[in-house]
C-alpha positions as CSV (number, residue, x, y, z in Angstrom):
1,M,-12.5,-12.7,-11.8
2,S,-9.3,-10.9,-13.3
3,A,-6.0,-10.6,-11.8
4,R,-6.3,-6.9,-11.7
5,S,-9.6,-7.1,-10.1
6,Q,-8.5,-9.5,-7.5
7,R,-5.7,-7.0,-6.5
8,R,-8.5,-4.2,-6.5
9,A,-10.8,-6.1,-4.3
10,R,-7.8,-6.9,-2.0
11,L,-6.6,-3.4,-1.6
12,S,-10.2,-2.3,-1.0
13,A,-10.8,-4.9,1.9
14,A,-7.4,-4.1,3.3
15,T,-8.3,-0.2,3.6
16,R,-12.0,-0.9,4.9
17,P,-12.7,0.1,8.7
18,A,-12.1,-2.6,10.8
19,D,-13.2,-1.9,14.0
20,A,-15.2,-4.4,15.8
21,S,-17.6,-2.0,17.6
22,G,-19.0,-0.8,14.2
23,G,-17.1,2.7,14.4
24,A,-15.3,4.2,11.6
25,R,-11.8,3.9,12.0
26,A,-9.4,5.1,9.0
27,Q,-6.7,3.0,8.1
28,I,-3.4,4.0,6.2
29,L,-1.9,2.0,3.5
30,V,1.6,1.9,3.7
31,S,3.7,1.1,0.5
32,C,7.4,-0.1,1.3
33,T,8.0,-0.9,-2.4
34,K,10.4,0.7,-4.7
35,G,11.1,1.1,-8.3
36,I,8.9,2.2,-11.6
37,L,6.6,0.6,-13.8
38,N,8.5,-0.3,-16.9
39,D,5.9,0.6,-19.6
40,T,4.8,4.2,-18.0
41,L,7.7,5.1,-15.8
42,E,5.1,5.6,-13.3
43,T,6.5,5.5,-9.2
44,V,4.4,3.3,-6.9
45,N,2.8,6.6,-5.5
46,Q,1.8,7.4,-9.0
47,I,0.4,4.0,-9.6
48,L,-1.9,3.7,-6.2
49,T,-2.7,7.3,-6.7
50,R,-4.4,6.2,-10.2
51,V,-5.8,2.8,-9.4
52,L,-7.3,3.4,-5.8
53,P,-10.4,5.7,-5.3
54,P,-9.7,9.7,-4.4
55,A,-11.2,9.0,-1.2
56,L,-8.1,6.8,-0.1
57,H,-5.3,9.0,-1.1
58,S,-5.3,10.7,2.2
59,R,-4.7,7.5,3.8
60,L,-1.6,6.5,1.6
61,A,1.9,6.6,2.9
62,F,5.2,5.7,1.4
63,L,8.2,4.5,2.9
64,S,11.4,5.4,0.9
65,G,15.1,5.9,0.9
66,P,18.1,4.6,-0.4
67,S,17.9,1.4,1.7
68,F,14.9,1.3,4.1
69,A,15.0,-2.6,4.5
70,A,16.7,-3.2,7.5
71,E,15.0,-0.6,9.4
72,A,11.6,-1.9,8.3
73,R,12.0,-5.6,8.6
74,P,10.6,-7.3,11.8
75,P,13.4,-8.3,14.0
76,Q,12.5,-11.9,14.0
77,C,13.2,-12.4,10.1
78,G,16.7,-13.4,11.1
79,V,18.2,-11.1,8.4
80,G,20.9,-8.9,8.5
């Protein structure tokens, strides 16, 4: 399996409903990354919208800003 296929499989598994009772539970995929893809100049939201199935697009969320690292990291990281 190629690296790209492995990444897609992990994303697919991460967004699959995971309710132990068997019921459907929508999960949200939150991207806490920044930057652009050098060769296409795509932003993270454009990349994820392109590679993920359309059914998942409504579950995408993006954390962005000039510096969100201190606000987003867990307190036990010991950084900051």
